[in-house]
Structure formats: C-alpha cells, structure tokens
N, C-alpha and C positions, 0 to 999 in steps of 0.2 A: 249935686244932683241927688235926688232921693233914691232910695233903694228900689222903688217901684219902677223907676225909669230903667234901671239896670235889668230888671226882670223882663220888661217889655222889649228892650233891645236884644236880650238873649233869645226870646221867643221869635223875634223877627229874623234874626240870623238863622235860627233853626228852621224856620219856615222857608227861608231863602235856599238853604242847603237842600231841603227836601224837594222843593220845587225844581231846582236844577237837576236833581237825580231823576225826578219824574219826567222832566222834559227830555232828558237823554234816553230814558227807557221807552218813551212813547214815540220817539222819532222813528220814522220809517227806515228800516234797515236795508230795504231794497234800493233806496236812492243812491246813485253814484255820487261820490264826493267830487265836487268840481275843483276843490283845492287839494293838492297833494301835499302831504307833510314833507318838510325838508328832512333829508337824511341827516341824522346826528352822528357826530364822530364818536369813537369809542370813549374818548376822554370826557365828552359831555355826558354820555350815558352813565359813566362811572361817577361823575360828580353829582348828577341827579340822584343816583342810587345812594350815595354817601349822605347827601342832604336829607333824603327821605328817612334813612336809618337814624340820623341824628335827631330829626324831628320826632320820630317815634320814641326814641329814648327819652327826650325831654317831656313828651306828653305822658309817657309811662311814669316818669318821676313825679309829675304833677298828680297823676292818678293815685300813686302810692302815698303822696302827701295828703291828698284830700279825703281818702277813704276813712282814716281814723277820725278826722274832724266831722265828717258826715255821720258816722256811726255815733259819735258823742252827741251831735245835735239831735239825732233821732231818739237816743235813749233819754235825753234830758228835756225833750219837748213836751212830754206829758199830754200829748194830743193837740198841742198848740202848734200851728204852722207859722213859723217866723220867716222873715226875709232871708236870714242866713241859711236856713234849711233849704229854701227854694233855690237860692243861688248855688249852694253846694251841690244840690241834685242836678242843676243845669250843667255845672262844671264837670261833674263826674259823667253825666250823659254825653256831653260833647267830647270828652276825653276818650270814652269808649268808642264813640262813633269814629273819631279820627284814627284811633288805633286800628279799628277794623278796616277802614277804607285804605289806610296806609299799608296794612298787611296784604290786602287784595292787590294794591298797586305793585308792591314788591313781587308778589307771586306771579302776576301777569307779565312783569318786565323780564322774568327769567325765560319766558318762552321765545 
C-alpha cells in the first residue's frame, strides 16, 4: 500500500474517535439507562487498572521513541512536507490523545 493510504486510514480513525466522543457528550444525560452495568469483582477492576497502566506505559514509550524522529524530520524538512513527517505527526498526536484519555480513565476509576 502507498503511504497516502496510511494517512487516509489514520485520519479516518481519528475522525471515528472524535465522532464517538462527540456522540457521548451530546447524548442526553437525563435519560435513564435501561441497561444496568454488571457489577465487577474487585479482581476484575484491578486487572483492568493494571491493563490500562501497562497500555499507558507502552504508549508513553512509543511517544518517547517518536519525538526525536519527529523533531529530526521537522528540522531536515526545509519546508517540504513528506509522508514520514505527516505519519509521525499523526502517531505523536494519537499517542498524546491516548495518554490523556487513559489518565482521565484512571483518575475517574479511583472515585
């Protein structure tokens, strides 16, 4: 596949994530939920928390790995936008988004 396909796929995934967040935020909060959540055991809650922390550590490692490559691409681009630069910007953007949402998820799970 060409690199343009990867860029389009990345933009589609980003639009899907934003659309899901907008749908949740625009949903009426006064509606009563017809389905009740199943109560989770304490071990399931701990496993989910450990999985979320592990995911955030991996994404943070990806971010630390990609920032030097992104800065190198920006410094050597000389005003030319290449596919590598766009892909690295998308990867760093998604990584920051996932870190932020994971942090919010962990923060809300403590309550």
